[in-house]
N, C-alpha and C positions, 0 to 999 in steps of 0.2 A: 391710365396709371399702370395697369398690368403690363402694358407694352414697355414700361421703363425697367422692369425686373429682368435680371439675367436669366438666361435659358435654364441654368442649373439650380435656380432658386426654388426651394420647396418649403412651403410653410406647414407641411404635415408629413414630416419624415416618419419612416417606419420605426417603431419602438423596438429596441433590443437592449440587452444588458450592457452593451458597450457605450450607449449614449444616455444613460440615466444613472442617478446616484443609487447606491444600494439602500434597501429599505431598512429603517430602524426597527427595533423590536415592536414599537407602537404600530408601525405600518404593517409589519408581518402579522401581528395579532388581528388587526382590522381586516386584512385580506383573508386570513384563515377563517375568521368569523363569517365573513361574507360568503366564502366558498361553501361553508357548511350550513349557511342560513340560520346561524345562531344569534339570539338576542344577547345583549351584554350579560343579563342574568343567567341565561343558559350556559354561556361560555364560562362565566365565573364558577358556576356549579360544577361544570365538567373539569375545570382546572383545580377545584378545591380551594378557591380564594373568594374573598368578598367581592361583591359587585363594585364597591367603592375602590378597591385596589385595581380591578380591571379598568375602570374608568380613568383612574389616575395614570395608569400605564398608557392607555390609548390617547389621552390628552396631554401626555408628556409632562405631567406635573411631577411624577416620580418615575424612576426607571427600574425595571426588574433587575435583580442581581442573579448571579450564578445559575442555580437550578431553574429559576423562573425564565431567564433568557434562553436556556437550553430547551425547556419545554415549549416555549413559544416558537423557537426555530424548528423543532420537530413537528409541531402542529402546522406550521407554515409549509414545510417540505412534504409532509405526508398527512394531510388533514383527515381523510377518511379513516386511515389505519389508526392514527393516534386517538381519534374520537371513539372508534370502536373499542380500542384497548382500554382507554380510560373509563368508558361507560361500563365495561365488564368488570373493572377492578373494584 
């Protein structure tokens, strides 16, 4: 069966930002949490929100607005720096 495939067929292409959809705020939050090794409770405490709100955002039941979206984006782009800054605040 593998002999039937074209030579340029690749079932495992390299990932890059040109061949994938941008992350939603829920995806950014999950990735940032994973990078920092935070539980949902620890991330909620860091962000100053309830764990129920964080879960709702991650499970796309609700979507963060304005400042919440901006904070998630910052945490995604600069996880260690934002964690350290928020922890000190």
